[in-house]
Structures are given as structure tokens and as C-alpha cells.
MARBAGU-801048 format. One record per residue (C-alpha): x, y, z; chain. Coordinates in nm, 3 decimals. Each point is the difference from the previous one (the first is absolute). Example, Ala and Ser with C-alpha at 12.3 -4.5 7.8 and 13.67 -1.06 7.14 Angstrom:
residues 2
       x       y       z cadena
   1.230  -0.450   0.780      A
   0.137   0.344  -0.066      A
This chain:
residues 248
       x       y       z cadena
   0.786   0.845   0.683      A
   0.018  -0.296  -0.226      A
  -0.172  -0.314  -0.093      A
   0.196  -0.356   0.104      A
  -0.119  -0.361  -0.164      A
  -0.015  -0.275   0.273      A
  -0.167  -0.240  -0.241      A
  -0.324  -0.236  -0.084      A
  -0.172  -0.084   0.337      A
  -0.292  -0.119  -0.172      A
  -0.046  -0.210  -0.315      A
  -0.262  -0.191  -0.018      A
  -0.334  -0.161  -0.233      A
  -0.321  -0.162   0.014      A
  -0.217  -0.163  -0.252      A
  -0.322  -0.065   0.186      A
  -0.327   0.194  -0.046      A
  -0.022   0.227   0.294      A
  -0.034   0.359   0.115      A
   0.370   0.022   0.151      A
   0.346  -0.118   0.009      A
   0.232   0.001   0.314      A
   0.372  -0.059   0.047      A
   0.278   0.023   0.280      A
   0.315   0.174  -0.061      A
   0.331  -0.187  -0.011      A
   0.109   0.221   0.264      A
  -0.128   0.298   0.204      A
  -0.069   0.312  -0.116      A
   0.140   0.249   0.241      A
  -0.165   0.320   0.135      A
   0.095   0.300  -0.202      A
   0.061  -0.183  -0.327      A
  -0.205   0.092  -0.302      A
  -0.190  -0.312  -0.123      A
  -0.104  -0.021  -0.388      A
  -0.297  -0.251  -0.069      A
  -0.077  -0.120  -0.415      A
  -0.292  -0.152  -0.005      A
  -0.110  -0.148  -0.346      A
  -0.308  -0.240  -0.060      A
  -0.267  -0.060  -0.276      A
  -0.238   0.334  -0.033      A
  -0.321   0.002   0.118      A
  -0.055   0.332  -0.178      A
   0.076   0.176  -0.338      A
   0.033   0.340   0.109      A
   0.339   0.063  -0.034      A
   0.131   0.184   0.335      A
  -0.200  -0.186   0.271      A
  -0.030  -0.058   0.377      A
  -0.103  -0.381   0.011      A
   0.361  -0.065   0.196      A
   0.029   0.037   0.411      A
   0.357  -0.091   0.164      A
  -0.020  -0.051   0.390      A
   0.198  -0.184   0.269      A
  -0.110  -0.180   0.278      A
   0.271   0.139   0.248      A
  -0.313   0.087   0.228      A
  -0.082   0.319   0.188      A
   0.035   0.314  -0.223      A
   0.210  -0.188  -0.203      A
   0.190   0.131  -0.324      A
  -0.159   0.260  -0.276      A
   0.009  -0.089  -0.333      A
  -0.056   0.262  -0.253      A
  -0.081  -0.088  -0.380      A
   0.254   0.147  -0.232      A
  -0.201  -0.093  -0.312      A
  -0.234  -0.251  -0.136      A
  -0.063  -0.105  -0.323      A
  -0.217  -0.237  -0.220      A
  -0.018  -0.093  -0.349      A
  -0.292   0.166  -0.207      A
   0.026  -0.191  -0.301      A
  -0.193  -0.344  -0.065      A
   0.186  -0.310   0.060      A
  -0.011  -0.334   0.139      A
   0.222   0.078   0.280      A
   0.044   0.322   0.103      A
   0.256   0.122   0.271      A
  -0.005   0.241   0.260      A
   0.272   0.127   0.221      A
   0.025   0.276   0.308      A
   0.323   0.140   0.170      A
  -0.037   0.085   0.394      A
   0.244   0.097   0.240      A
   0.019   0.013   0.404      A
   0.253   0.163   0.216      A
   0.030  -0.254   0.262      A
  -0.161   0.105   0.357      A
  -0.048  -0.351   0.135      A
   0.257  -0.286  -0.104      A
  -0.094  -0.241  -0.271      A
   0.123  -0.333   0.178      A
   0.050  -0.316  -0.184      A
  -0.321  -0.146   0.189      A
  -0.225   0.294  -0.173      A
  -0.139   0.025  -0.315      A
  -0.038   0.247  -0.301      A
  -0.319  -0.006  -0.099      A
  -0.157   0.082  -0.372      A
  -0.357   0.021  -0.005      A
  -0.189   0.027  -0.303      A
  -0.385   0.131  -0.056      A
  -0.121  -0.314  -0.179      A
   0.171  -0.338  -0.001      A
   0.247  -0.102  -0.311      A
   0.258  -0.279  -0.019      A
   0.322   0.099  -0.086      A
   0.170   0.258   0.196      A
   0.380   0.100   0.121      A
   0.099   0.216   0.282      A
   0.370   0.126   0.028      A
   0.104   0.233   0.319      A
   0.370   0.176  -0.050      A
   0.139   0.146   0.296      A
   0.208   0.380  -0.013      A
   0.158   0.176   0.294      A
  -0.055   0.387  -0.004      A
   0.180   0.280   0.207      A
  -0.302   0.195   0.016      A
  -0.333  -0.053   0.214      A
  -0.255  -0.057  -0.312      A
  -0.022   0.012  -0.382      A
  -0.238   0.152  -0.226      A
  -0.102  -0.081  -0.326      A
   0.115   0.282  -0.228      A
  -0.167  -0.173  -0.320      A
  -0.123  -0.317  -0.151      A
  -0.065  -0.111  -0.330      A
  -0.159  -0.304  -0.172      A
  -0.020  -0.183  -0.305      A
  -0.129  -0.277  -0.200      A
   0.079  -0.204  -0.317      A
  -0.174  -0.215  -0.285      A
   0.217  -0.215  -0.168      A
   0.314   0.200   0.101      A
   0.323  -0.121   0.142      A
   0.098   0.283   0.185      A
  -0.178   0.113   0.369      A
   0.026   0.333   0.041      A
  -0.117   0.290   0.233      A
   0.164   0.334   0.062      A
  -0.021   0.296   0.264      A
   0.080   0.384  -0.017      A
  -0.025   0.283   0.210      A
   0.243  -0.067   0.242      A
   0.234   0.186   0.237      A
   0.338  -0.046  -0.149      A
   0.169   0.121   0.313      A
  -0.080  -0.347   0.173      A
   0.049  -0.361   0.007      A
  -0.249  -0.218  -0.127      A
  -0.113  -0.348   0.016      A
  -0.134  -0.100  -0.322      A
  -0.238  -0.346   0.034      A
  -0.136  -0.184  -0.317      A
  -0.207  -0.271  -0.009      A
  -0.126  -0.177  -0.293      A
  -0.238  -0.306  -0.076      A
  -0.095  -0.218  -0.279      A
  -0.237  -0.274  -0.060      A
   0.271  -0.266  -0.041      A
   0.289  -0.204   0.172      A
   0.343   0.106   0.011      A
  -0.012   0.274  -0.231      A
   0.156   0.300   0.134      A
   0.351  -0.004  -0.150      A
   0.176   0.274   0.145      A
   0.004   0.347   0.132      A
   0.038   0.339  -0.129      A
   0.384   0.072  -0.035      A
  -0.004   0.273   0.264      A
  -0.200  -0.260   0.251      A
   0.079  -0.286   0.231      A
  -0.259  -0.298   0.016      A
  -0.118  -0.081   0.354      A
  -0.195  -0.288  -0.081      A
  -0.208  -0.184  -0.242      A
  -0.279  -0.213   0.060      A
  -0.251  -0.256  -0.169      A
  -0.272  -0.232   0.045      A
   0.026  -0.310  -0.166      A
  -0.248  -0.319  -0.110      A
  -0.251  -0.001  -0.250      A
   0.021   0.163  -0.362      A
   0.271   0.331   0.026      A
  -0.268   0.256  -0.063      A
  -0.171  -0.117   0.321      A
   0.333   0.111   0.219      A
   0.119   0.320   0.104      A
   0.344   0.100  -0.020      A
   0.115   0.320   0.181      A
   0.322   0.209   0.066      A
   0.142   0.271   0.243      A
   0.304   0.212  -0.157      A
   0.130   0.294   0.165      A
   0.213   0.291  -0.030      A
   0.192   0.241   0.224      A
   0.114   0.316  -0.128      A
   0.015   0.384   0.059      A
  -0.064   0.336  -0.206      A
  -0.276  -0.160  -0.195      A
  -0.329   0.214  -0.108      A
  -0.107  -0.322  -0.203      A
   0.070  -0.339  -0.078      A
  -0.168  -0.264  -0.208      A
   0.073  -0.392   0.046      A
  -0.016  -0.247  -0.299      A
  -0.020  -0.373   0.110      A
   0.030  -0.247  -0.277      A
  -0.158  -0.334  -0.043      A
   0.112  -0.324  -0.158      A
  -0.312   0.061  -0.259      A
  -0.275   0.188  -0.085      A
  -0.279  -0.004   0.298      A
  -0.285   0.198   0.165      A
   0.164   0.185   0.280      A
  -0.052   0.269   0.262      A
   0.231   0.206   0.169      A
   0.029   0.265   0.323      A
   0.298   0.217   0.079      A
   0.023   0.223   0.283      A
   0.268   0.251   0.118      A
   0.046   0.024   0.383      A
   0.229   0.273   0.205      A
   0.076   0.016   0.331      A
  -0.177   0.232   0.270      A
   0.246   0.069   0.275      A
  -0.161   0.012   0.359      A
  -0.101   0.301   0.158      A
   0.241   0.190   0.191      A
  -0.060   0.114   0.362      A
  -0.101   0.370   0.058      A
   0.279   0.199   0.146      A
  -0.235   0.206   0.172      A
  -0.178  -0.299   0.149      A
   0.279  -0.097   0.122      A
   0.162   0.292   0.166      A
  -0.374   0.051   0.196      A
   0.034  -0.379   0.117      A
   0.344   0.052   0.124      A
  -0.081   0.344   0.225      A
  -0.340  -0.198   0.091      A
   0.214  -0.319   0.150      A
   0.052  -0.026   0.406      A
């Protein structure tokens, strides 16, 4: 089983005071694909790991289930604190160009970004083997780490970073590929949020650390998740034999 990057399907920002933002994909996110959402915004809490963000879509009916990999808010005092979260969904209802992916926050904020990256998978589902979070005070290298991974499987490592400024993420870790970078614009630099998604697909690892680079020292938060695929459950051979014998 393996992961393959398809590309960025949503890259949007919003700078109006509200509890949500939404955006349509540039092209449909197909059934069976893995969608990874990175949501970044002004922080509304200073608790570190938090649950202030929610992701959903408006495909109707049962829709798609979005699961939080990790969420981090800055804990230190700052005029503009950042928060970021990473989510995944194995798509069961196509998200077309007439649908929206929706990023909701527990309280109204001004600056917010939404990125959705699409991957193909061979399995029927994925599981989060581990995730790690990090934060920095006036440092240049956003970082997070994971460990305790199954070395016998391929992993998709997803890194999300956010800082309270405009276009400050300069380059990904040398082992990672940048998926997308998004930023709000307008007003003073510190009133904006810059966010990034980087990823790595690799086998044989039991741990990994992702260290991105900013153009200068900033306040930042980061989340790193390690996902592996889950294969479909094969039919019970005894059950199939009984069905065949019972058939007219």
C-alpha cells in the first residue's frame, strides 16, 4: 500500500471577524481519496493542545467524516497568538466544485487560512500512529516530532505550521515537500496569519522530526502527524462457502 500526492485542492484565506470560513475545491476531491486539511487562525485560547477548530463540508446527507490529527495554540503571551490544526477525511461523498470545505472556530477571529491537500491511497482507510506539537518564541525553526511508529509500513507525515505574520515560511525540512502556503494580507504584519502544509512519504521509520525554516525569528506553532494505511477487511472464506452452498 502506498500514498501518492494529488495536489492542493483548497487554498484560501479570510480576514473578516467571524466564526468560520469556507472555500470550494479547485477540482473535485474524489471518493476514496484522502483529504488533509490544515486550518490556521488567530488563537482564542492559550492552552497549548486545544479543540477550538472544527472541519466539515456541505456535501449533504451523511457527508464526510473529518478527524482531528492534532491542534496547537500558543501558550505564551503575545499580541497575536497563532493556532493551527490538521484534519483528515477518507472521502465517501465527492466534494465537487460546487461544494465547500468549512473551517469553524469556537469564537470569532479575524485572520484565518484553510488549505486542503489530496492524496490517493491503496487501502480503505488510514490511522494516525502518532502526532506531535511544538511552539516557539522568537525562533526561526518551527519543529514537531513523532515516534513509536511501525517500521514495517509506509507513512504519510503531514506537517502544519503557523505564525503571526505574512509569508514567513521560507522552506520545508530537507526531507519534506511543500504542499502549499497561505497567508492573510492587510493591516500590520502581526495582524495576519501565515500557514503552511509540508509532507513526506517514507517507509522504514520508527520516528521523525520535521523542522521548517522561517525568514526570521517569529512566534510559531506546529503539528506533525504520522498516518499509515488500513487495508480493507477480506471476506471470510467459510462465509463465502456457506453462501455458495445455500444459493439456489
